[in-house]
N, C-alpha and C positions, 0 to 999 in steps of 0.2 A: 287582737284580743278584744272581745266585746264584753260589755258589762251586762249583768243580769238586769231584768226589768225591775226587780225589787231593790236595786241599789239606791240608797238615798241620794238626793242631789248634792249634798255637801260632800259625801264620799266620792261621787263621780267627779266633782270639781277638783278635789284633792288629787285623785288618781290622774286626771288630765294634766294637772299642773306638774306632778311628778314625772309623767311620761314625757312631757315637753322638755323638762330639764335633763332627763336621762338622754334624750336625743341630742341636746346641745352638748352635753358632756362627752358623748360618743364622738361627735364631730371634732371637738377639741382634742380628744385622745388620738383620733386618726391623723389629724394634722400634726400633732406632736410626734407621733410615731414616724410619719413620713419625713419630718425634719431631722429627727435623730438618725434615721436610716441614710439620709443624704449626707449628713455630717460624717457618719461612720464610713461611708463609701469614699468620701474625700480624704479622710485621715488614713484609710487603708492604702489608697493610691500614693499618698505622700510617704507612708512608711515603706512601701515597696520601692519607691524612688531612692529613698535614703539607704535602704538595704543594698540596692544596686550600686550606689556610689561608694559605699563602704567596702563591698566585696570586689569591686572592679579593680584590676591592677592599676597602680599609679602610673600615669604617663611619664615617659622619660623626656625631660626637657633639657635641651642643650643650652647651657648658659654661655653667653659670649665671653671670650677671654679678653680681659682688658689689662693691658700692660701699662704701667706708669714708669716713667724714667725720671730720675733726678738729674738736674743739670750739674756738671762738675763743679761749678762755682758754689752752688748752695750746699752740696754734700761735703765739700772740703773747706768750708769757710772757717776761718779762725776767730771770727767775731761772734761772740755769743748772741743768740737771738733772744728776744723778749719771750717770757713764758706765755704759752697760749692760755685761753680761758680754761681748757680742760686741766692743764697742769696747775692752775691756780686754785682749783676747787679743793676744799678740805676733804679729807678722807672720811667716808661715812663709817660710823661705828657699827660693829656687828653686835648681835645679841650678847655675845660673851663680853664685849667691851662694856656694854651697859651694866651687866651684872657686877663686873669688877668695880665699875665706877660707883655704883650704889652701895656696894658692900664696904667701900673705903670711907663712906661718909659717917 
């Protein structure tokens, strides 16, 4: 685009300045568009992989069978054993227990 011979120098300078910034903005826009497209391509690939994982049939895994045997002495012992840590823990209150506890106050 060329300027007319009658264009005042101030207008020509302003137009040159605007043209330069328009070119810089166009470069930035193209770079941003390229970045966005690359990100979208990566996300699309990940979405396809997730879709394949979700729709693939679950593999059948054979778990090893572990048998535990109690010795006859420990299973038939007449001496009471000390309570374990799990047995000594207090019972956790359910939400219903809390509501009845607060209503009685």
